[in-house]
N, CA, C and O atoms as a Tripos MOL2 file, in Angstrom:
@<TRIPOS>MOLECULE
protein
  308   307    77     0     0
PROTEIN
NO_CHARGES

@<TRIPOS>ATOM
      1 N         -17.7410  254.3650  161.8240 N.3       1 MET1
      2 CA        -17.8900  252.9860  161.4160 C.3       1 MET1
      3 C         -17.0050  252.1170  162.3060 C.2       1 MET1
      4 O         -15.8360  252.4280  162.5320 O.2       1 MET1
      5 N         -17.5640  251.0550  162.7920 N.am      2 GLN2
      6 CA        -16.8270  250.1070  163.6100 C.3       2 GLN2
      7 C         -16.1160  249.1030  162.7050 C.2       2 GLN2
      8 O         -16.5810  248.7880  161.6100 O.2       2 GLN2
      9 N         -14.9930  248.6160  163.1840 N.am      3 ILE3
     10 CA        -14.2260  247.6420  162.4000 C.3       3 ILE3
     11 C         -15.0740  246.4250  162.0710 C.2       3 ILE3
     12 O         -14.9850  245.8760  160.9730 O.2       3 ILE3
     13 N         -15.8930  246.0060  163.0190 N.am      4 GLU4
     14 CA        -16.7120  244.8110  162.8100 C.3       4 GLU4
     15 C         -17.6730  244.9750  161.6340 C.2       4 GLU4
     16 O         -18.1000  243.9810  161.0460 O.2       4 GLU4
     17 N         -18.0200  246.2150  161.2850 N.am      5 GLU5
     18 CA        -18.9850  246.4440  160.2170 C.3       5 GLU5
     19 C         -18.4040  246.1550  158.8350 C.2       5 GLU5
     20 O         -19.1510  245.7830  157.9300 O.2       5 GLU5
     21 N         -17.1150  246.3140  158.6490 N.am      6 TRP6
     22 CA        -16.5660  246.1360  157.3110 C.3       6 TRP6
     23 C         -15.5590  245.0050  157.1920 C.2       6 TRP6
     24 O         -14.9130  244.8690  156.1530 O.2       6 TRP6
     25 N         -15.4110  244.2000  158.2130 N.am      7 THR7
     26 CA        -14.5670  243.0160  158.0910 C.3       7 THR7
     27 C         -15.4510  241.7780  158.0080 C.2       7 THR7
     28 O         -16.5880  241.7700  158.4790 O.2       7 THR7
     29 N         -14.9210  240.7750  157.4200 N.am      8 HIS8
     30 CA        -15.6390  239.5150  157.2810 C.3       8 HIS8
     31 C         -14.8470  238.4260  157.9840 C.2       8 HIS8
     32 O         -13.6660  238.5880  158.2920 O.2       8 HIS8
     33 N         -15.5190  237.3270  158.2250 N.am      9 ALA9
     34 CA        -14.8140  236.1840  158.7990 C.3       9 ALA9
     35 C         -13.7000  235.7780  157.8460 C.2       9 ALA9
     36 O         -13.8730  235.8390  156.6290 O.2       9 ALA9
     37 N         -12.5940  235.3780  158.3700 N.am     10 PHE10
     38 CA        -11.4240  234.9320  157.6210 C.3      10 PHE10
     39 C         -10.6770  236.0760  156.9270 C.2      10 PHE10
     40 O          -9.7880  235.8120  156.1160 O.2      10 PHE10
     41 N         -11.0060  237.3190  157.2160 N.am     11 GLU11
     42 CA        -10.2370  238.4580  156.7200 C.3      11 GLU11
     43 C          -9.3490  238.9570  157.8310 C.2      11 GLU11
     44 O          -9.6930  238.8630  159.0100 O.2      11 GLU11
     45 N          -8.2220  239.4820  157.4550 N.am     12 LEU12
     46 CA         -7.2800  240.0010  158.4360 C.3      12 LEU12
     47 C          -6.7550  241.3400  157.9540 C.2      12 LEU12
     48 O          -6.3700  241.4870  156.7940 O.2      12 LEU12
     49 N          -6.7430  242.3080  158.8430 N.am     13 ILE13
     50 CA         -6.1750  243.6110  158.5280 C.3      13 ILE13
     51 C          -4.8870  243.7260  159.3140 C.2      13 ILE13
     52 O          -4.8910  243.6780  160.5440 O.2      13 ILE13
     53 N          -3.7910  243.8780  158.6030 N.am     14 LEU14
     54 CA         -2.4790  243.9430  159.2290 C.3      14 LEU14
     55 C          -1.9040  245.3370  159.0220 C.2      14 LEU14
     56 O          -1.7680  245.8010  157.8900 O.2      14 LEU14
     57 N          -1.5700  245.9970  160.1170 N.am     15 VAL15
     58 CA         -0.9700  247.3260  160.0550 C.3      15 VAL15
     59 C           0.4640  247.1980  160.5390 C.2      15 VAL15
     60 O           0.7190  246.7410  161.6540 O.2      15 VAL15
     61 N           1.4000  247.6080  159.6850 N.am     16 GLU16
     62 CA          2.8190  247.5000  160.0100 C.3      16 GLU16
     63 C           3.4790  248.8650  159.9050 C.2      16 GLU16
     64 O           2.9580  249.7600  159.2390 O.2      16 GLU16
     65 N           4.6160  249.0280  160.5550 N.am     17 PRO17
     66 CA          5.3530  250.2830  160.4010 C.3      17 PRO17
     67 C           5.8610  250.4400  158.9690 C.2      17 PRO17
     68 O           6.0050  249.4620  158.2360 O.2      17 PRO17
     69 N           6.1280  251.6770  158.5880 N.am     18 LEU18
     70 CA          6.6690  251.9450  157.2620 C.3      18 LEU18
     71 C           8.1730  251.7230  157.2820 C.2      18 LEU18
     72 O           8.9200  252.5050  157.8710 O.2      18 LEU18
     73 N           8.6030  250.6600  156.6390 N.am     19 TYR19
     74 CA         10.0290  250.3900  156.5100 C.3      19 TYR19
     75 C          10.4690  250.7810  155.1120 C.2      19 TYR19
     76 O           9.6360  250.9610  154.2240 O.2      19 TYR19
     77 N          11.7630  250.9130  154.9130 N.am     20 ARG20
     78 CA         12.2740  251.2860  153.6020 C.3      20 ARG20
     79 C          13.4780  250.4400  153.2380 C.2      20 ARG20
     80 O          14.0340  249.7350  154.0800 O.2      20 ARG20
     81 N          13.8700  250.5140  151.9930 N.am     21 SER21
     82 CA         15.0020  249.7390  151.5020 C.3      21 SER21
     83 C          16.2730  250.1190  152.2440 C.2      21 SER21
     84 O          16.4620  251.2740  152.6260 O.2      21 SER21
     85 N          17.1300  249.1480  152.4390 N.am     22 TRP22
     86 CA         18.4000  249.3880  153.1240 C.3      22 TRP22
     87 C          19.3390  250.2230  152.2650 C.2      22 TRP22
     88 O          20.3300  250.7430  152.7780 O.2      22 TRP22
     89 N          19.0570  250.3670  150.9780 N.am     23 LYS23
     90 CA         19.9590  251.0760  150.0580 C.3      23 LYS23
     91 C          19.8700  252.6000  150.1540 C.2      23 LYS23
     92 O          20.7980  253.2980  149.7450 O.2      23 LYS23
     93 N          18.7700  253.1190  150.6880 N.am     24 GLU24
     94 CA         18.5470  254.5600  150.7330 C.3      24 GLU24
     95 C          18.3410  255.0320  152.1550 C.2      24 GLU24
     96 O          17.4660  254.4970  152.8360 O.2      24 GLU24
     97 N          19.0710  255.9740  152.6310 N.am     25 PRO25
     98 CA         20.2170  256.6020  151.9900 C.3      25 PRO25
     99 C          21.4160  255.6590  152.0040 C.2      25 PRO25
    100 O          21.4780  254.7560  152.8380 O.2      25 PRO25
    101 N          22.3650  255.8570  151.0980 N.am     26 PRO26
    102 CA         23.5320  254.9710  151.0390 C.3      26 PRO26
    103 C          24.4170  255.1040  152.2760 C.2      26 PRO26
    104 O          24.4220  256.1350  152.9470 O.2      26 PRO26
    105 N          25.1560  254.0520  152.5590 N.am     27 PHE27
    106 CA         26.0900  254.0920  153.6830 C.3      27 PHE27
    107 C          27.2010  255.0950  153.3780 C.2      27 PHE27
    108 O          27.6800  255.1810  152.2470 O.2      27 PHE27
    109 N          27.6020  255.8430  154.3900 N.am     28 VAL28
    110 CA         28.6630  256.8390  154.2270 C.3      28 VAL28
    111 C          30.0180  256.2270  154.5500 C.2      28 VAL28
    112 O          31.0210  256.5410  153.9080 O.2      28 VAL28
    113 N          30.0400  255.3550  155.5440 N.am     29 MET29
    114 CA         31.2970  254.7510  155.9920 C.3      29 MET29
    115 C          31.2220  253.2340  155.8490 C.2      29 MET29
    116 O          30.1400  252.6510  155.9060 O.2      29 MET29
    117 N          32.3570  252.6130  155.6680 N.am     30 VAL30
    118 CA         32.4350  251.1530  155.5750 C.3      30 VAL30
    119 C          31.8770  250.5230  156.8450 C.2      30 VAL30
    120 O          31.2390  249.4720  156.7840 O.2      30 VAL30
    121 N          32.1090  251.1510  157.9900 N.am     31 ALA31
    122 CA         31.6280  250.6170  159.2650 C.3      31 ALA31
    123 C          30.1050  250.5170  159.2870 C.2      31 ALA31
    124 O          29.5600  249.6070  159.9120 O.2      31 ALA31
    125 N          29.4080  251.4350  158.6160 N.am     32 GLU32
    126 CA         27.9440  251.3720  158.5550 C.3      32 GLU32
    127 C          27.4930  250.1320  157.7820 C.2      32 GLU32
    128 O          26.5640  249.4400  158.1980 O.2      32 GLU32
    129 N          28.1440  249.8590  156.6720 N.am     33 GLY33
    130 CA         27.8180  248.6670  155.8940 C.3      33 GLY33
    131 C          28.1100  247.3960  156.6640 C.2      33 GLY33
    132 O          27.3280  246.4450  156.6280 O.2      33 GLY33
    133 N          29.2350  247.3800  157.3600 N.am     34 PHE34
    134 CA         29.5950  246.2200  158.1740 C.3      34 PHE34
    135 C          28.5680  246.0000  159.2760 C.2      34 PHE34
    136 O          28.1540  244.8670  159.5250 O.2      34 PHE34
    137 N          28.1550  247.0820  159.9390 N.am     35 SER35
    138 CA         27.1530  246.9870  161.0020 C.3      35 SER35
    139 C          25.8310  246.4580  160.4530 C.2      35 SER35
    140 O          25.1720  245.6380  161.0930 O.2      35 SER35
    141 N          25.4440  246.9280  159.2690 N.am     36 PHE36
    142 CA         24.2110  246.4680  158.6370 C.3      36 PHE36
    143 C          24.2470  244.9640  158.3780 C.2      36 PHE36
    144 O          23.3010  244.2480  158.7080 O.2      36 PHE36
    145 N          25.3380  244.4930  157.7880 N.am     37 ILE37
    146 CA         25.4740  243.0620  157.4910 C.3      37 ILE37
    147 C          25.4510  242.2410  158.7740 C.2      37 ILE37
    148 O          24.8130  241.1900  158.8290 O.2      37 ILE37
    149 N          26.1430  242.7140  159.8020 N.am     38 LEU38
    150 CA         26.1690  242.0150  161.0850 C.3      38 LEU38
    151 C          24.7650  241.9220  161.6830 C.2      38 LEU38
    152 O          24.3800  240.8690  162.1900 O.2      38 LEU38
    153 N          23.9930  243.0160  161.6300 N.am     39 GLN39
    154 CA         22.6280  243.0030  162.1560 C.3      39 GLN39
    155 C          21.7370  242.0450  161.3710 C.2      39 GLN39
    156 O          20.9100  241.3470  161.9580 O.2      39 GLN39
    157 N          21.8990  242.0070  160.0460 N.am     40 ALA40
    158 CA         21.1040  241.0910  159.2250 C.3      40 ALA40
    159 C          21.4240  239.6390  159.5700 C.2      40 ALA40
    160 O          20.5180  238.8120  159.6710 O.2      40 ALA40
    161 N          22.7020  239.3270  159.7490 N.am     41 LEU41
    162 CA         23.0940  237.9600  160.1100 C.3      41 LEU41
    163 C          22.6130  237.5870  161.5070 C.2      41 LEU41
    164 O          22.2220  236.4430  161.7430 O.2      41 LEU41
    165 N          22.6370  238.5410  162.4340 N.am     42 LYS42
    166 CA         22.1100  238.2770  163.7780 C.3      42 LYS42
    167 C          20.6100  238.0090  163.7210 C.2      42 LYS42
    168 O          20.0960  237.1760  164.4680 O.2      42 LYS42
    169 N          19.9120  238.7130  162.8390 N.am     43 GLY43
    170 CA         18.4790  238.4650  162.6670 C.3      43 GLY43
    171 C          18.2070  237.0640  162.1480 C.2      43 GLY43
    172 O          17.3000  236.3870  162.6330 O.2      43 GLY43
    173 N          18.9870  236.6250  161.1640 N.am     44 LEU44
    174 CA         18.8410  235.2550  160.6560 C.3      44 LEU44
    175 C          19.1780  234.2340  161.7320 C.2      44 LEU44
    176 O          18.5070  233.2090  161.8560 O.2      44 LEU44
    177 N          20.2200  234.5160  162.5100 N.am     45 GLU45
    178 CA         20.5980  233.6150  163.5970 C.3      45 GLU45
    179 C          19.4590  233.4980  164.6110 C.2      45 GLU45
    180 O          19.1720  232.4040  165.0980 O.2      45 GLU45
    181 N          18.8140  234.6170  164.9280 N.am     46 TYR46
    182 CA         17.6830  234.6100  165.8650 C.3      46 TYR46
    183 C          16.5360  233.7660  165.3070 C.2      46 TYR46
    184 O          15.9500  232.9520  166.0210 O.2      46 TYR46
    185 N          16.2230  233.9650  164.0310 N.am     47 MET47
    186 CA         15.1480  233.1830  163.4210 C.3      47 MET47
    187 C          15.4640  231.6920  163.4600 C.2      47 MET47
    188 O          14.6000  230.8850  163.8030 O.2      47 MET47
    189 N          16.6860  231.3240  163.1160 N.am     48 HIS48
    190 CA         17.0720  229.9110  163.1110 C.3      48 HIS48
    191 C          17.0550  229.3250  164.5180 C.2      48 HIS48
    192 O          16.7180  228.1540  164.6940 O.2      48 HIS48
    193 N          17.4160  230.1230  165.5240 N.am     49 ALA49
    194 CA         17.3810  229.6510  166.9150 C.3      49 ALA49
    195 C          15.9550  229.3310  167.3550 C.2      49 ALA49
    196 O          15.7440  228.5460  168.2790 O.2      49 ALA49
    197 N          14.9770  229.9470  166.6850 N.am     50 HIS50
    198 CA         13.5680  229.7030  167.0040 C.3      50 HIS50
    199 C          12.8980  228.8270  165.9400 C.2      50 HIS50
    200 O          11.6780  228.8440  165.7770 O.2      50 HIS50
    201 N          13.7250  228.0610  165.2220 N.am     51 ASN51
    202 CA         13.2510  227.1020  164.2140 C.3      51 ASN51
    203 C          12.4010  227.7460  163.1200 C.2      51 ASN51
    204 O          11.4090  227.1700  162.6720 O.2      51 ASN51
    205 N          12.7990  228.9400  162.6970 N.am     52 VAL52
    206 CA         12.1320  229.6220  161.5940 C.3      52 VAL52
    207 C          13.1360  229.7360  160.4540 C.2      52 VAL52
    208 O          14.2360  230.2570  160.6380 O.2      52 VAL52
    209 N          12.7590  229.2530  159.2880 N.am     53 ALA53
    210 CA         13.6130  229.3690  158.1070 C.3      53 ALA53
    211 C          12.9860  230.3900  157.1640 C.2      53 ALA53
    212 O          11.8140  230.2650  156.8100 O.2      53 ALA53
    213 N          13.7460  231.3860  156.7600 N.am     54 HIS54
    214 CA         13.2180  232.4160  155.8620 C.3      54 HIS54
    215 C          12.9240  231.8230  154.4950 C.2      54 HIS54
    216 O          11.8450  232.0510  153.9460 O.2      54 HIS54
    217 N          13.8430  231.0820  153.9450 N.am     55 GLY55
    218 CA         13.6290  230.4040  152.6760 C.3      55 GLY55
    219 C          13.8670  231.2610  151.4450 C.2      55 GLY55
    220 O          13.9670  230.7270  150.3400 O.2      55 GLY55
    221 N          13.9610  232.5730  151.6050 N.am     56 ASP56
    222 CA         14.1670  233.4560  150.4550 C.3      56 ASP56
    223 C          14.9640  234.6870  150.8820 C.2      56 ASP56
    224 O          14.6530  235.8070  150.4760 O.2      56 ASP56
    225 N          15.9810  234.4760  151.6950 N.am     57 ALA57
    226 CA         16.7720  235.6020  152.2040 C.3      57 ALA57
    227 C          17.7280  236.0990  151.1270 C.2      57 ALA57
    228 O          18.5990  235.3610  150.6690 O.2      57 ALA57
    229 N          17.5600  237.3370  150.7360 N.am     58 HIS58
    230 CA         18.4980  237.9960  149.8200 C.3      58 HIS58
    231 C          18.4020  239.5030  150.0400 C.2      58 HIS58
    232 O          17.5100  239.9770  150.7450 O.2      58 HIS58
    233 N          19.3120  240.2440  149.4430 N.am     59 MET59
    234 CA         19.4090  241.6810  149.6960 C.3      59 MET59
    235 C          18.1240  242.4300  149.3330 C.2      59 MET59
    236 O          17.8320  243.4610  149.9380 O.2      59 MET59
    237 N          17.3670  241.9470  148.3810 N.am     60 GLY60
    238 CA         16.1180  242.6000  147.9980 C.3      60 GLY60
    239 C          15.0200  242.4740  149.0330 C.2      60 GLY60
    240 O          14.0460  243.2250  148.9930 O.2      60 GLY60
    241 N          15.1590  241.5370  149.9620 N.am     61 ASN61
    242 CA         14.1530  241.3310  151.0060 C.3      61 ASN61
    243 C          14.4920  242.0330  152.3120 C.2      61 ASN61
    244 O          13.7400  241.9190  153.2800 O.2      61 ASN61
    245 N          15.5910  242.7460  152.3630 N.am     62 LEU62
    246 CA         16.0020  243.3960  153.6070 C.3      62 LEU62
    247 C          15.4840  244.8260  153.6610 C.2      62 LEU62
    248 O          15.6940  245.6110  152.7360 O.2      62 LEU62
    249 N          14.8080  245.1520  154.7520 N.am     63 LEU63
    250 CA         14.2850  246.4930  154.9750 C.3      63 LEU63
    251 C          14.8470  247.0350  156.2710 C.2      63 LEU63
    252 O          15.3480  246.2830  157.1080 O.2      63 LEU63
    253 N          14.7610  248.3560  156.4340 N.am     64 MET64
    254 CA         15.2530  248.9560  157.6700 C.3      64 MET64
    255 C          14.1970  249.8810  158.2570 C.2      64 MET64
    256 O          13.3140  250.3760  157.5560 O.2      64 MET64
    257 N          14.3130  250.0980  159.5540 N.am     65 ASP65
    258 CA         13.4690  251.0480  160.2620 C.3      65 ASP65
    259 C          14.0940  252.4310  160.0800 C.2      65 ASP65
    260 O          15.2230  252.6420  160.5220 O.2      65 ASP65
    261 N          13.4010  253.3810  159.4450 N.am     66 PRO66
    262 CA         14.0110  254.6830  159.1710 C.3      66 PRO66
    263 C          14.0070  255.6530  160.3480 C.2      66 PRO66
    264 O          14.5520  256.7490  160.2240 O.2      66 PRO66
    265 N          13.4130  255.2920  161.4850 N.am     67 LYS67
    266 CA         13.3070  256.2390  162.6040 C.3      67 LYS67
    267 C          14.6440  256.8020  163.0730 C.2      67 LYS67
    268 O          14.7110  257.9980  163.3570 O.2      67 LYS67
    269 N          15.7180  256.0050  163.1700 N.am     68 PRO68
    270 CA         16.9870  256.6090  163.5920 C.3      68 PRO68
    271 C          17.5170  257.6510  162.5990 C.2      68 PRO68
    272 O          18.2300  258.5740  162.9930 O.2      68 PRO68
    273 N          17.1740  257.5050  161.3220 N.am     69 ILE69
    274 CA         17.6520  258.4370  160.3030 C.3      69 ILE69
    275 C          16.6850  259.6040  160.1300 C.2      69 ILE69
    276 O          17.1020  260.7480  159.9500 O.2      69 ILE69
    277 N          15.3880  259.3000  160.1870 N.am     70 PHE70
    278 CA         14.3420  260.3100  160.0280 C.3      70 PHE70
    279 C          13.4780  260.3360  161.2890 C.2      70 PHE70
    280 O          12.3610  259.8180  161.2630 O.2      70 PHE70
    281 N          13.9540  260.9200  162.3920 N.am     71 PRO71
    282 CA         13.2070  260.8720  163.6520 C.3      71 PRO71
    283 C          11.8560  261.5790  163.5930 C.2      71 PRO71
    284 O          10.9600  261.2530  164.3720 O.2      71 PRO71
    285 N          11.6920  262.5390  162.6840 N.am     72 ASP72
    286 CA         10.4230  263.2610  162.5680 C.3      72 ASP72
    287 C           9.4950  262.6240  161.5520 C.2      72 ASP72
    288 O           8.5460  263.2580  161.0900 O.2      72 ASP72
    289 N           9.7580  261.3960  161.2070 N.am     73 SER73
    290 CA          8.9600  260.6160  160.2750 C.3      73 SER73
    291 C           9.5190  260.7220  158.8660 C.2      73 SER73
    292 O          10.3340  261.5880  158.5500 O.2      73 SER73
    293 N           9.0570  259.8250  158.0570 N.am     74 PHE74
    294 CA          9.4420  259.7730  156.6540 C.3      74 PHE74
    295 C           8.1600  259.7640  155.8530 C.2      74 PHE74
    296 O           7.2800  258.9410  156.1070 O.2      74 PHE74
    297 N           8.0360  260.6510  154.9040 N.am     75 HIS75
    298 CA          6.8350  260.7090  154.0800 C.3      75 HIS75
    299 C           7.1010  259.9300  152.8070 C.2      75 HIS75
    300 O           7.9970  260.2830  152.0400 O.2      75 HIS75
    301 N           6.3390  258.8810  152.5760 N.am     76 GLY76
    302 CA          6.5730  257.9910  151.4490 C.3      76 GLY76
    303 C           6.1330  258.5170  150.0940 C.2      76 GLY76
    304 O           6.4390  257.8980  149.0760 O.2      76 GLY76
    305 N           5.4270  259.6380  150.0480 N.am     77 ALA77
    306 CA          4.9310  260.1560  148.7590 C.3      77 ALA77
    307 C           5.9870  260.9310  148.0140 C.2      77 ALA77
    308 O           5.7290  261.4300  146.9190 O.2      77 ALA77
@<TRIPOS>BOND
     1     1     2 1
     2     2     3 1
     3     3     4 2
     4     3     5 am
     5     5     6 1
     6     6     7 1
     7     7     8 2
     8     7     9 am
     9     9    10 1
    10    10    11 1
    11    11    12 2
    12    11    13 am
    13    13    14 1
    14    14    15 1
    15    15    16 2
    16    15    17 am
    17    17    18 1
    18    18    19 1
    19    19    20 2
    20    19    21 am
    21    21    22 1
    22    22    23 1
    23    23    24 2
    24    23    25 am
    25    25    26 1
    26    26    27 1
    27    27    28 2
    28    27    29 am
    29    29    30 1
    30    30    31 1
    31    31    32 2
    32    31    33 am
    33    33    34 1
    34    34    35 1
    35    35    36 2
    36    35    37 am
    37    37    38 1
    38    38    39 1
    39    39    40 2
    40    39    41 am
    41    41    42 1
    42    42    43 1
    43    43    44 2
    44    43    45 am
    45    45    46 1
    46    46    47 1
    47    47    48 2
    48    47    49 am
    49    49    50 1
    50    50    51 1
    51    51    52 2
    52    51    53 am
    53    53    54 1
    54    54    55 1
    55    55    56 2
    56    55    57 am
    57    57    58 1
    58    58    59 1
    59    59    60 2
    60    59    61 am
    61    61    62 1
    62    62    63 1
    63    63    64 2
    64    63    65 am
    65    65    66 1
    66    66    67 1
    67    67    68 2
    68    67    69 am
    69    69    70 1
    70    70    71 1
    71    71    72 2
    72    71    73 am
    73    73    74 1
    74    74    75 1
    75    75    76 2
    76    75    77 am
    77    77    78 1
    78    78    79 1
    79    79    80 2
    80    79    81 am
    81    81    82 1
    82    82    83 1
    83    83    84 2
    84    83    85 am
    85    85    86 1
    86    86    87 1
    87    87    88 2
    88    87    89 am
    89    89    90 1
    90    90    91 1
    91    91    92 2
    92    91    93 am
    93    93    94 1
    94    94    95 1
    95    95    96 2
    96    95    97 am
    97    97    98 1
    98    98    99 1
    99    99   100 2
   100    99   101 am
   101   101   102 1
   102   102   103 1
   103   103   104 2
   104   103   105 am
   105   105   106 1
   106   106   107 1
   107   107   108 2
   108   107   109 am
   109   109   110 1
   110   110   111 1
   111   111   112 2
   112   111   113 am
   113   113   114 1
   114   114   115 1
   115   115   116 2
   116   115   117 am
   117   117   118 1
   118   118   119 1
   119   119   120 2
   120   119   121 am
   121   121   122 1
   122   122   123 1
   123   123   124 2
   124   123   125 am
   125   125   126 1
   126   126   127 1
   127   127   128 2
   128   127   129 am
   129   129   130 1
   130   130   131 1
   131   131   132 2
   132   131   133 am
   133   133   134 1
   134   134   135 1
   135   135   136 2
   136   135   137 am
   137   137   138 1
   138   138   139 1
   139   139   140 2
   140   139   141 am
   141   141   142 1
   142   142   143 1
   143   143   144 2
   144   143   145 am
   145   145   146 1
   146   146   147 1
   147   147   148 2
   148   147   149 am
   149   149   150 1
   150   150   151 1
   151   151   152 2
   152   151   153 am
   153   153   154 1
   154   154   155 1
   155   155   156 2
   156   155   157 am
   157   157   158 1
   158   158   159 1
   159   159   160 2
   160   159   161 am
   161   161   162 1
   162   162   163 1
   163   163   164 2
   164   163   165 am
   165   165   166 1
   166   166   167 1
   167   167   168 2
   168   167   169 am
   169   169   170 1
   170   170   171 1
   171   171   172 2
   172   171   173 am
   173   173   174 1
   174   174   175 1
   175   175   176 2
   176   175   177 am
   177   177   178 1
   178   178   179 1
   179   179   180 2
   180   179   181 am
   181   181   182 1
   182   182   183 1
   183   183   184 2
   184   183   185 am
   185   185   186 1
   186   186   187 1
   187   187   188 2
   188   187   189 am
   189   189   190 1
   190   190   191 1
   191   191   192 2
   192   191   193 am
   193   193   194 1
   194   194   195 1
   195   195   196 2
   196   195   197 am
   197   197   198 1
   198   198   199 1
   199   199   200 2
   200   199   201 am
   201   201   202 1
   202   202   203 1
   203   203   204 2
   204   203   205 am
   205   205   206 1
   206   206   207 1
   207   207   208 2
   208   207   209 am
   209   209   210 1
   210   210   211 1
   211   211   212 2
   212   211   213 am
   213   213   214 1
   214   214   215 1
   215   215   216 2
   216   215   217 am
   217   217   218 1
   218   218   219 1
   219   219   220 2
   220   219   221 am
   221   221   222 1
   222   222   223 1
   223   223   224 2
   224   223   225 am
   225   225   226 1
   226   226   227 1
   227   227   228 2
   228   227   229 am
   229   229   230 1
   230   230   231 1
   231   231   232 2
   232   231   233 am
   233   233   234 1
   234   234   235 1
   235   235   236 2
   236   235   237 am
   237   237   238 1
   238   238   239 1
   239   239   240 2
   240   239   241 am
   241   241   242 1
   242   242   243 1
   243   243   244 2
   244   243   245 am
   245   245   246 1
   246   246   247 1
   247   247   248 2
   248   247   249 am
   249   249   250 1
   250   250   251 1
   251   251   252 2
   252   251   253 am
   253   253   254 1
   254   254   255 1
   255   255   256 2
   256   255   257 am
   257   257   258 1
   258   258   259 1
   259   259   260 2
   260   259   261 am
   261   261   262 1
   262   262   263 1
   263   263   264 2
   264   263   265 am
   265   265   266 1
   266   266   267 1
   267   267   268 2
   268   267   269 am
   269   269   270 1
   270   270   271 1
   271   271   272 2
   272   271   273 am
   273   273   274 1
   274   274   275 1
   275   275   276 2
   276   275   277 am
   277   277   278 1
   278   278   279 1
   279   279   280 2
   280   279   281 am
   281   281   282 1
   282   282   283 1
   283   283   284 2
   284   283   285 am
   285   285   286 1
   286   286   287 1
   287   287   288 2
   288   287   289 am
   289   289   290 1
   290   290   291 1
   291   291   292 2
   292   291   293 am
   293   293   294 1
   294   294   295 1
   295   295   296 2
   296   295   297 am
   297   297   298 1
   298   298   299 1
   299   299   300 2
   300   299   301 am
   301   301   302 1
   302   302   303 1
   303   303   304 2
   304   303   305 am
   305   305   306 1
   306   306   307 1
   307   307   308 2
@<TRIPOS>SUBSTRUCTURE
     1 MET1         2 RESIDUE 1 A MET
     2 GLN2         6 RESIDUE 1 A GLN
     3 ILE3        10 RESIDUE 1 A ILE
     4 GLU4        14 RESIDUE 1 A GLU
     5 GLU5        18 RESIDUE 1 A GLU
     6 TRP6        22 RESIDUE 1 A TRP
     7 THR7        26 RESIDUE 1 A THR
     8 HIS8        30 RESIDUE 1 A HIS
     9 ALA9        34 RESIDUE 1 A ALA
    10 PHE10       38 RESIDUE 1 A PHE
    11 GLU11       42 RESIDUE 1 A GLU
    12 LEU12       46 RESIDUE 1 A LEU
    13 ILE13       50 RESIDUE 1 A ILE
    14 LEU14       54 RESIDUE 1 A LEU
    15 VAL15       58 RESIDUE 1 A VAL
    16 GLU16       62 RESIDUE 1 A GLU
    17 PRO17       66 RESIDUE 1 A PRO
    18 LEU18       70 RESIDUE 1 A LEU
    19 TYR19       74 RESIDUE 1 A TYR
    20 ARG20       78 RESIDUE 1 A ARG
    21 SER21       82 RESIDUE 1 A SER
    22 TRP22       86 RESIDUE 1 A TRP
    23 LYS23       90 RESIDUE 1 A LYS
    24 GLU24       94 RESIDUE 1 A GLU
    25 PRO25       98 RESIDUE 1 A PRO
    26 PRO26      102 RESIDUE 1 A PRO
    27 PHE27      106 RESIDUE 1 A PHE
    28 VAL28      110 RESIDUE 1 A VAL
    29 MET29      114 RESIDUE 1 A MET
    30 VAL30      118 RESIDUE 1 A VAL
    31 ALA31      122 RESIDUE 1 A ALA
    32 GLU32      126 RESIDUE 1 A GLU
    33 GLY33      130 RESIDUE 1 A GLY
    34 PHE34      134 RESIDUE 1 A PHE
    35 SER35      138 RESIDUE 1 A SER
    36 PHE36      142 RESIDUE 1 A PHE
    37 ILE37      146 RESIDUE 1 A ILE
    38 LEU38      150 RESIDUE 1 A LEU
    39 GLN39      154 RESIDUE 1 A GLN
    40 ALA40      158 RESIDUE 1 A ALA
    41 LEU41      162 RESIDUE 1 A LEU
    42 LYS42      166 RESIDUE 1 A LYS
    43 GLY43      170 RESIDUE 1 A GLY
    44 LEU44      174 RESIDUE 1 A LEU
    45 GLU45      178 RESIDUE 1 A GLU
    46 TYR46      182 RESIDUE 1 A TYR
    47 MET47      186 RESIDUE 1 A MET
    48 HIS48      190 RESIDUE 1 A HIS
    49 ALA49      194 RESIDUE 1 A ALA
    50 HIS50      198 RESIDUE 1 A HIS
    51 ASN51      202 RESIDUE 1 A ASN
    52 VAL52      206 RESIDUE 1 A VAL
    53 ALA53      210 RESIDUE 1 A ALA
    54 HIS54      214 RESIDUE 1 A HIS
    55 GLY55      218 RESIDUE 1 A GLY
    56 ASP56      222 RESIDUE 1 A ASP
    57 ALA57      226 RESIDUE 1 A ALA
    58 HIS58      230 RESIDUE 1 A HIS
    59 MET59      234 RESIDUE 1 A MET
    60 GLY60      238 RESIDUE 1 A GLY
    61 ASN61      242 RESIDUE 1 A ASN
    62 LEU62      246 RESIDUE 1 A LEU
    63 LEU63      250 RESIDUE 1 A LEU
    64 MET64      254 RESIDUE 1 A MET
    65 ASP65      258 RESIDUE 1 A ASP
    66 PRO66      262 RESIDUE 1 A PRO
    67 LYS67      266 RESIDUE 1 A LYS
    68 PRO68      270 RESIDUE 1 A PRO
    69 ILE69      274 RESIDUE 1 A ILE
    70 PHE70      278 RESIDUE 1 A PHE
    71 PRO71      282 RESIDUE 1 A PRO
    72 ASP72      286 RESIDUE 1 A ASP
    73 SER73      290 RESIDUE 1 A SER
    74 PHE74      294 RESIDUE 1 A PHE
    75 HIS75      298 RESIDUE 1 A HIS
    76 GLY76      302 RESIDUE 1 A GLY
    77 ALA77      306 RESIDUE 1 A ALA
């Protein structure tokens, strides 16, 4: 089946990487938590430099890329 056969005008299919909560696994060292906070603030700074306002930034909206922790993939089931 071709994609064109099952999509309609004004529909969008978005495929994103599997990200996970920043809480799991927990940080082992204080330096890991500090690095995480610094990276999150740098991300907000980057967005603001490009005139993008998140509008709802809080800890529940932060996700991480698990590849450095789970290089062989992470199974979400």
